[in-house]
C-alpha positions in Angstrom: 21.1 6.8 69.6 23.4 8.5 67.1 25.7 7.1 64.5 28.3 9.8 64.6 31.8 8.7 65.7 32.9 9.1 69.3 36.5 10.3 69.2 38.6 8.7 72.0 42.2 8.7 73.1 43.7 5.4 74.1 43.5 6.6 77.7 39.9 7.7 77.3 38.9 4.3 75.9 40.6 2.5 78.8 38.8 4.7 81.3 35.5 4.0 79.7 36.2 0.2 79.6 37.2 0.2 83.2 34.0 2.2 84.2 31.9 -0.2 82.2 33.5 -3.2 84.0 32.9 -1.5 87.4 29.3 -0.7 86.6 28.4 -4.1 85.2 29.9 -6.0 88.1 30.1 -4.1 91.4 27.6 -1.4 90.5 24.9 -3.8 89.5 25.6 -6.0 92.6 25.3 -3.0 94.9 22.1 -1.8 93.4 20.6 -5.3 93.6 21.6 -5.5 97.3 19.9 -2.1 97.9 16.7 -3.2 96.2 16.6 -6.5 98.1 17.3 -4.7 101.4 14.4 -2.3 100.7 12.1 -5.1 99.8 12.8 -6.8 103.1 11.7 -3.7 105.0 8.1 -4.4 104.0 5.6 -2.5 101.8 7.5 -1.3 98.8 4.7 0.9 97.6 5.4 3.3 100.4 9.2 2.8 100.6 11.4 5.8 99.7 14.5 3.6 99.9 13.0 1.1 97.4 12.1 4.0 95.0 15.6 5.5 95.4 17.3 2.1 94.8 15.2 1.6 91.6 16.1 5.2 90.4 19.8 4.3 91.0 19.3 1.1 89.0 17.8 3.1 86.1 20.6 5.6 86.2 23.2 2.8 86.3 21.7 1.0 83.3 21.4 4.2 81.4 25.1 4.9 81.9 26.0 1.3 80.9 24.1 1.8 77.6 25.7 5.2 77.1 29.3 3.7 77.5 28.5 0.7 75.3 27.2 3.1 72.6 30.4 5.3 72.9 32.7 2.3 72.6 30.8 0.8 69.7 31.2 4.1 67.8 34.8 4.8 69.0 37.3 6.2 66.6 40.7 6.3 68.1 42.6 9.6 68.2 46.3 9.3 67.5 47.7 11.8 70.0 51.3 11.0 69.0 50.7 12.3 65.5 48.5 15.3 66.6 50.8 17.9 65.2 50.8 18.9 61.6 50.0 21.9 59.6 46.3 22.3 60.6 44.2 21.7 63.7 42.4 18.4 63.9 41.0 16.1 66.6 44.1 15.0 68.6 46.0 18.2 68.1 47.4 20.3 70.9 46.8 23.9 70.0 48.4 27.0 71.6 46.4 30.2 71.1 46.3 33.8 72.2 42.9 35.3 73.0 42.5 38.8 71.6 43.0 41.4 74.3 44.9 39.0 76.6 48.7 38.6 77.0 48.7 35.0 78.2 48.7 32.0 75.9 46.3 29.0 76.3 47.1 25.5 75.2 44.2 23.1 74.6 44.0 19.5 73.4 41.2 18.9 70.9 39.4 15.7 71.9 36.0 14.1 71.3 33.1 15.2 73.5 33.3 12.1 75.7 36.7 13.2 77.0 36.2 16.9 77.1 37.3 18.6 80.3 37.9 22.3 79.7 39.3 22.8 83.2 42.0 20.3 82.3 42.7 21.9 78.9 40.8 19.3 76.9 38.1 20.9 74.7 35.6 19.1 72.5 35.8 19.2 68.7 32.1 19.9 68.9 32.4 22.9 71.3 32.2 26.4 69.7 35.9 27.0 70.2 37.0 23.5 69.2 34.8 23.5 66.0 36.1 27.0 65.1 39.8 25.8 65.5 39.4 22.7 63.3 41.2 23.0 60.0 43.0 26.2 61.0 46.8 26.8 60.6 49.4 28.5 62.7 49.2 32.3 62.7 45.6 32.1 61.5 42.9 34.2 63.2 39.8 32.4 64.5 36.4 33.8 65.5 34.3 31.5 67.8 30.7 32.3 68.8 30.5 31.1 72.4 27.6 31.3 74.8 29.3 34.2 76.5 29.9 36.1 73.2 32.3 36.3 70.3 35.8 35.1 71.1 38.7 36.1 68.8 41.8 33.9 68.8 45.1 33.6 67.0 46.6 30.1 66.5 50.2 30.2 67.6 51.3 26.6 67.5 49.9 23.2 66.6 51.5 20.1 68.1 
C-alpha cells in the first residue's frame, strides 16, 4: 500500500473505527455463517451461493485491510483551527465560481472522508488541490474532468 498520510477528522476516525469493529465482529460472523450454510447444501463446486459467500468474504477482508491501513497512516485534521490566512486541509472555504452568482462553501478533507454532495472535498481532488495554499480574494484555476473551473476565494474559516 501507500505511505502517504490519510487525513482524518475526529469524526471520520471514529466512523472508520466503528466500521472496522462492525466488520471484524458481525461482518465476519455473518459471512462465515453464509459459507457454512452453502457448504451444507452439498457440492460446493457447483454452488453459486458458496461462490457468492466467498466473494463477500474477500470483499469484507479487503475493506478491513483498507481501514486498518487508513488508520495506521492517519493524521488528524484540527477542524477547530481550520481558519487562517490560507487554505489547508481542515479549512472551510467559501468560493464563487466564475460566471455564477451563488457562493459555494466546501470543507477541505482527506480523500477517505470526501463527499462532494455534502460539501466535503478531498485535498487530492483537482479543486481541493488547486485551493490549497490560496488566500482570500485570490483567484484559482482548477483543471477538472469537465474542464477548467475558475474560482475566487471569498472566505477561509
